VEXDREN-2710 file (C-alpha; in Angstrom, 1 decimal):
% VEXDREN-2710
k/r/px/py/pz
1/UNK/109.6/91.6/102.3
2/UNK/110.8/88.4/100.6
3/UNK/109.4/85.1/101.8
4/UNK/111.4/82.1/103.2
5/UNK/113.5/80.3/100.7
6/UNK/111.6/78.3/98.1
7/UNK/112.5/76.5/94.9
8/UNK/111.6/77.7/91.4
9/UNK/111.0/74.9/88.9
10/UNK/111.9/75.6/85.3
11/UNK/110.7/72.8/83.0
12/UNK/112.6/72.2/79.8
13/UNK/116.1/71.1/78.7
14/UNK/119.0/72.8/80.5
15/UNK/122.7/72.7/79.7
16/UNK/125.8/74.5/81.0
17/UNK/125.6/76.8/78.0
18/UNK/122.0/77.8/78.6
19/UNK/122.6/78.2/82.3
20/UNK/125.5/80.5/81.6
21/UNK/123.6/82.7/79.1
22/UNK/120.2/82.8/80.8
23/UNK/121.2/82.8/84.5
24/UNK/124.9/83.5/85.2
25/UNK/125.4/86.4/82.7
26/UNK/122.4/88.4/83.9
27/UNK/123.5/87.9/87.5
28/UNK/127.1/88.9/86.7
29/UNK/125.9/92.0/84.8
30/UNK/123.7/93.2/87.7
31/UNK/125.5/92.1/90.8
32/UNK/128.9/90.6/89.9
33/UNK/128.8/86.9/90.2
34/UNK/130.8/83.6/90.0
35/UNK/129.5/80.3/88.8
36/UNK/131.3/77.3/90.4
37/UNK/130.9/73.6/91.0
38/UNK/128.6/72.8/94.0
39/UNK/130.2/71.8/97.3
40/UNK/128.5/68.4/97.3
41/UNK/127.8/65.9/94.5
42/UNK/124.3/66.5/93.1
43/UNK/121.8/63.7/93.1
44/UNK/122.2/60.9/90.6
45/UNK/121.1/62.0/87.1
46/UNK/121.5/65.7/87.9
47/UNK/124.0/68.4/87.2
48/UNK/124.4/71.4/89.4
49/UNK/126.1/74.8/89.9
50/UNK/126.6/77.2/92.7
51/UNK/126.4/81.0/92.2
52/UNK/128.1/83.5/94.5
53/UNK/127.4/87.2/94.2
54/UNK/129.7/90.1/95.1
55/UNK/127.1/91.3/97.7
56/UNK/127.2/87.9/99.6
57/UNK/124.1/86.5/98.0
58/UNK/124.0/82.8/97.0
59/UNK/122.0/80.6/94.6
60/UNK/121.9/77.0/93.5
61/UNK/120.7/75.5/90.2
62/UNK/120.3/71.8/89.7
63/UNK/118.9/70.2/86.5
64/UNK/118.2/66.9/84.8
65/UNK/117.0/65.4/81.6
66/UNK/114.1/63.7/83.3
67/UNK/112.8/63.5/86.9
68/UNK/109.5/63.0/88.7
69/UNK/108.9/66.7/88.9
70/UNK/107.7/68.7/91.9
71/UNK/104.3/68.0/93.5
72/UNK/101.5/68.1/90.9
73/UNK/103.9/68.3/87.9
74/UNK/104.6/65.5/85.5
75/UNK/108.2/64.5/85.2
76/UNK/110.5/65.4/82.5
77/UNK/113.5/67.6/81.8
78/UNK/113.8/70.6/84.1
79/UNK/115.8/72.6/86.6
80/UNK/115.4/73.9/90.1
81/UNK/116.6/77.3/91.2
82/UNK/117.0/78.2/94.9
83/UNK/118.6/81.4/96.1
84/UNK/118.6/84.5/98.3
85/UNK/119.4/86.9/95.5
86/UNK/117.5/88.5/92.6
87/UNK/115.8/86.0/90.3
88/UNK/117.1/86.2/86.6
89/UNK/114.3/87.3/84.2
90/UNK/114.5/83.9/82.5
91/UNK/113.0/82.4/85.7
92/UNK/110.4/85.0/86.5
93/UNK/107.4/83.1/85.3
94/UNK/108.4/79.8/87.0
95/UNK/106.3/78.3/89.8
96/UNK/107.6/78.2/93.4
97/UNK/107.7/75.1/95.6
98/UNK/108.7/74.3/99.2
99/UNK/111.4/72.0/100.3
100/UNK/108.9/69.2/100.8
101/UNK/107.3/69.7/97.4
102/UNK/110.3/68.9/95.2
103/UNK/111.9/65.5/94.8
104/UNK/113.6/64.4/98.0
105/UNK/117.1/64.0/96.5
106/UNK/116.9/67.6/95.2
107/UNK/115.7/68.9/98.5
108/UNK/118.3/67.0/100.5
109/UNK/121.2/68.0/98.3
110/UNK/120.2/71.7/98.5
111/UNK/119.9/71.5/102.3
112/UNK/123.4/70.0/102.5
113/UNK/124.8/72.9/100.4
114/UNK/123.0/75.6/102.4
115/UNK/123.6/74.1/105.8
116/UNK/127.3/74.0/105.1
117/UNK/127.2/77.6/104.2
118/UNK/125.1/78.5/107.2
119/UNK/127.5/76.9/109.6
120/UNK/130.5/78.5/107.9
121/UNK/128.9/82.0/108.2
122/UNK/127.4/81.4/111.7
123/UNK/129.6/78.8/113.5
124/UNK/127.6/79.3/116.7
125/UNK/124.9/77.1/115.0
126/UNK/127.2/74.2/114.6
127/UNK/126.1/72.4/117.8
128/UNK/122.4/72.9/117.1
129/UNK/121.6/70.8/114.1
130/UNK/117.8/70.8/114.5
131/UNK/117.6/74.6/114.9
132/UNK/119.8/75.1/111.8
133/UNK/117.8/72.7/109.7
134/UNK/114.4/73.8/110.8
135/UNK/115.0/77.6/110.4
136/UNK/117.2/77.2/107.3
137/UNK/114.5/78.8/105.0
138/UNK/114.6/82.0/107.0
139/UNK/118.3/81.9/108.2
140/UNK/119.3/82.1/104.5
141/UNK/116.3/84.1/103.2
142/UNK/116.9/87.1/101.0
143/UNK/115.9/89.8/103.4
144/UNK/115.9/88.1/106.8
145/UNK/119.1/86.2/106.9
146/UNK/120.8/88.7/109.3
147/UNK/117.8/89.6/111.5
148/UNK/116.6/86.0/112.1
149/UNK/120.1/84.8/113.1
150/UNK/120.6/87.9/115.3
151/UNK/117.3/87.1/117.1
152/UNK/118.8/83.9/118.3
153/UNK/122.4/85.0/118.8
154/UNK/121.9/88.5/120.3
155/UNK/118.4/88.3/121.8
156/UNK/118.2/84.8/123.2
157/UNK/115.2/84.1/121.0
158/UNK/113.0/86.2/123.2
159/UNK/113.8/84.7/126.6
160/UNK/114.3/87.0/129.6
161/UNK/117.5/86.7/131.7
162/UNK/119.0/84.0/129.4
163/UNK/122.0/83.4/127.2
164/UNK/122.0/82.7/123.6
165/UNK/123.4/79.2/124.3
166/UNK/120.6/78.4/126.7
167/UNK/117.9/79.6/124.3
168/UNK/119.5/77.6/121.4
169/UNK/119.7/74.4/123.5
170/UNK/116.0/74.9/124.5
171/UNK/114.8/75.1/120.9
172/UNK/117.2/72.3/119.9
173/UNK/115.3/70.2/122.4
174/UNK/111.9/71.5/121.2
175/UNK/112.6/70.7/117.5
176/UNK/114.4/67.4/118.2
177/UNK/111.0/65.9/119.1
178/UNK/110.1/66.0/115.4
179/UNK/106.5/67.1/116.2
180/UNK/106.8/70.1/113.9
181/UNK/108.9/68.7/111.1
182/UNK/105.9/68.4/108.8
183/UNK/105.1/72.0/109.3
184/UNK/108.6/73.4/109.0
185/UNK/108.0/76.0/106.2
186/UNK/104.9/77.4/107.8
187/UNK/106.2/77.5/111.4
188/UNK/109.7/78.8/110.5
189/UNK/108.1/81.4/108.3
190/UNK/106.4/82.9/111.4
191/UNK/109.7/84.5/112.3
192/UNK/109.4/86.6/109.2
193/UNK/112.1/87.6/106.7
194/UNK/112.4/91.3/107.1
195/UNK/115.6/93.3/107.1
196/UNK/114.2/95.1/110.1
197/UNK/114.6/93.3/113.4
198/UNK/111.0/92.9/114.7
199/UNK/111.5/91.5/118.2
200/UNK/107.7/91.7/119.0
201/UNK/106.7/89.5/116.1
202/UNK/109.7/87.1/116.4
203/UNK/109.2/86.7/120.2
204/UNK/105.5/86.1/119.7
205/UNK/106.3/83.4/117.1
206/UNK/108.5/81.5/119.5
207/UNK/105.7/81.4/122.0
208/UNK/104.0/78.9/119.7
209/UNK/107.2/76.7/119.8
210/UNK/107.2/76.9/123.6
211/UNK/103.6/75.8/123.8
212/UNK/104.2/73.0/121.3
213/UNK/107.0/71.6/123.6
214/UNK/104.7/71.7/126.6
215/UNK/101.9/69.9/124.7
216/UNK/104.3/67.3/123.4
217/UNK/105.9/66.7/126.8
218/UNK/102.4/66.3/128.2
219/UNK/101.7/63.5/125.8
220/UNK/99.6/65.2/123.2
221/UNK/99.9/65.0/119.4
222/UNK/99.8/68.5/117.9
223/UNK/98.6/69.9/114.6
224/UNK/99.3/73.6/113.9
225/UNK/97.1/76.2/112.2
226/UNK/93.6/74.8/112.5
227/UNK/91.0/76.6/110.4
228/UNK/87.7/77.3/112.1
229/UNK/84.3/78.4/110.8
230/UNK/84.9/82.0/111.7
231/UNK/87.6/82.3/109.1
232/UNK/90.4/82.4/111.7
233/UNK/93.1/79.9/112.4
234/UNK/93.7/78.6/115.9
235/UNK/97.3/77.9/116.7
236/UNK/97.0/74.2/117.6
237/UNK/94.8/71.2/118.0
238/UNK/96.0/68.9/120.8
239/UNK/95.0/65.3/120.5
240/UNK/95.5/62.6/123.1
241/UNK/97.8/59.8/122.1
242/UNK/96.4/57.3/119.6
243/UNK/93.2/59.2/119.2
244/UNK/91.2/59.5/116.0
245/UNK/91.3/63.3/116.1
246/UNK/87.7/63.6/117.2
247/UNK/88.5/64.5/120.8
248/UNK/91.1/67.2/120.1
249/UNK/91.3/70.5/122.1
250/UNK/91.9/73.8/120.3
251/UNK/94.8/75.8/121.8
252/UNK/95.5/79.5/121.1
253/UNK/98.8/81.1/122.1
254/UNK/99.5/84.7/123.0
255/UNK/102.8/86.3/124.3
256/UNK/102.6/89.6/126.0
257/UNK/105.6/92.0/126.1
258/UNK/107.0/92.9/129.5
259/UNK/106.4/96.4/130.8
260/UNK/109.8/97.7/129.8
261/UNK/109.0/97.1/126.1
262/UNK/105.4/98.4/125.9
263/UNK/103.2/101.3/127.1
264/UNK/101.7/99.2/129.9
265/UNK/103.2/100.3/133.3
266/UNK/102.8/97.1/135.1
267/UNK/103.1/93.4/134.3
268/UNK/99.4/92.8/135.2
269/UNK/98.3/95.5/132.8
270/UNK/100.6/94.0/130.1
271/UNK/99.1/90.6/130.2
272/UNK/95.5/91.9/130.4
273/UNK/95.9/94.2/127.5
274/UNK/97.5/91.5/125.3
275/UNK/94.7/89.0/126.1
276/UNK/92.0/91.6/125.5
277/UNK/93.4/92.1/122.0
278/UNK/93.1/88.4/121.4
279/UNK/89.7/87.9/123.0
280/UNK/88.1/91.0/121.3
281/UNK/88.9/89.3/117.9
282/UNK/89.1/85.7/117.1
283/UNK/88.3/84.1/120.4
284/UNK/85.1/86.0/121.0
285/UNK/84.0/85.2/117.4
286/UNK/84.7/81.6/117.9
287/UNK/82.2/81.5/120.9
288/UNK/84.1/79.3/123.2
289/UNK/85.8/75.9/123.0
290/UNK/89.4/77.3/122.9
291/UNK/92.0/77.2/125.7
292/UNK/94.2/80.2/125.8
293/UNK/97.9/79.8/126.8
294/UNK/99.6/83.0/127.8
295/UNK/103.4/82.7/127.4
296/UNK/105.2/85.1/129.8
297/UNK/108.6/83.8/129.1
298/UNK/109.8/87.3/128.1
299/UNK/109.1/88.6/131.6
300/UNK/112.1/89.0/134.0
301/UNK/112.0/87.4/137.4
302/UNK/110.5/90.4/139.3
303/UNK/107.6/91.0/136.9
304/UNK/106.8/87.3/136.8
305/UNK/106.8/87.1/140.6
306/UNK/104.2/89.9/140.6
307/UNK/102.0/88.1/138.1
308/UNK/102.1/84.6/139.7
309/UNK/101.5/86.2/143.2
310/UNK/98.4/88.1/142.1
311/UNK/97.1/85.5/139.6
312/UNK/94.9/88.1/137.8
313/UNK/91.9/87.0/135.8
314/UNK/92.7/87.8/132.2
315/UNK/89.2/87.9/130.6
316/UNK/89.2/84.4/129.1
317/UNK/88.5/81.0/130.4
318/UNK/89.9/78.4/130.3
319/UNK/93.4/79.9/130.3
320/UNK/96.9/79.1/131.5
321/UNK/99.3/81.9/132.3
322/UNK/102.8/80.4/132.4
323/UNK/106.5/81.3/132.2
324/UNK/108.9/78.8/130.6
325/UNK/112.7/78.8/131.3
326/UNK/115.2/77.6/128.7
327/UNK/115.9/74.5/130.9
328/UNK/112.4/73.4/130.2
329/UNK/110.9/74.1/133.6
330/UNK/107.6/76.1/133.6
331/UNK/105.6/77.7/136.3
332/UNK/102.1/79.3/136.1
333/UNK/98.5/79.4/137.1
334/UNK/95.2/78.7/135.4
335/UNK/91.7/80.1/135.3
336/UNK/88.8/77.8/134.6
337/UNK/88.6/74.1/134.2
338/UNK/91.2/73.0/131.8
339/UNK/90.3/70.5/129.0
340/UNK/93.9/69.3/128.8
341/UNK/96.2/67.9/131.5
342/UNK/99.3/70.0/132.0
343/UNK/100.2/69.2/135.6
344/UNK/103.2/67.2/134.6
345/UNK/104.8/70.0/132.6
346/UNK/103.8/73.2/134.5
347/UNK/104.3/73.7/138.2
348/UNK/101.0/75.4/139.0
349/UNK/100.9/77.8/141.9
350/UNK/99.2/76.3/144.9
351/UNK/96.3/78.8/144.9
352/UNK/95.4/78.5/141.2
353/UNK/91.8/78.0/140.2
354/UNK/92.1/75.5/137.4
355/UNK/89.8/73.0/139.1
356/UNK/86.9/75.5/139.4
357/UNK/84.7/76.9/136.7
END
């Protein structure tokens, strides 16, 4: 499975002749290719080319006689390759860099090129600029460009009883906060870039985005992927506004599948089984101090009504079991005394026990 889109940096002097002989001709021989002018003017001091392959793959190459270089690399002549196709052998030994690791003019130019292509191929993304930009590394990845887009357009990004437009608008609102911008490559990559549509993994990944929105709306500053002493990573640290980071709360997220998509024969069993998998591993080893948020946004109305009516204990405290709708409203219940304040973003059931140990 290929990873999300990343740049390859090839130091040295490049020219149209070298590009043609070392990049275009191998691509053309193997896949059938064209080499054209880019759609947008490259950054000042750079030259660029766009490659289109007969199988629909795309690649960009931009080069200069001298630049600042990617992170950790001295400046000088060099070129940047970015594409969702096979890498020519002349570039195999080059190092890879994320969008935020190459010079900003290079990154921004490449994003303009690829976003224009993405909107042309998937016009339904035109009204959702933040979604298109944030998930660009997977929407145009080598293996996952069809499955990741299908997840949003055909499966409402994992929401039950929702349209694609409702789901897209929700995640447009989530991402427009900017709270996850600095973690784009890591968070977008959680969708995966597989040719096989993995609804379980993708839906679970979006649970983290749902929780991120709840925490941000509740006034917390969030940092994803917090490494702890057990060797695990906890999904978020939530810090109160203007804090120094010392009073943050660790938040782990899990997202159970509804009964119609798993072996469990009831919604109560579904959430207990999913939480048990989580608690039998990293949460037990961490020995407390983590609040668990259980995202039931994939459950249809009837299943969720059963859960919120019964309010089952799930085997971990403190915990919040919630269901988020694409309009941003959330209902749920809690077990144990919560170390964070979520009353303003979740409509807790009146008989919940969040105020008791």
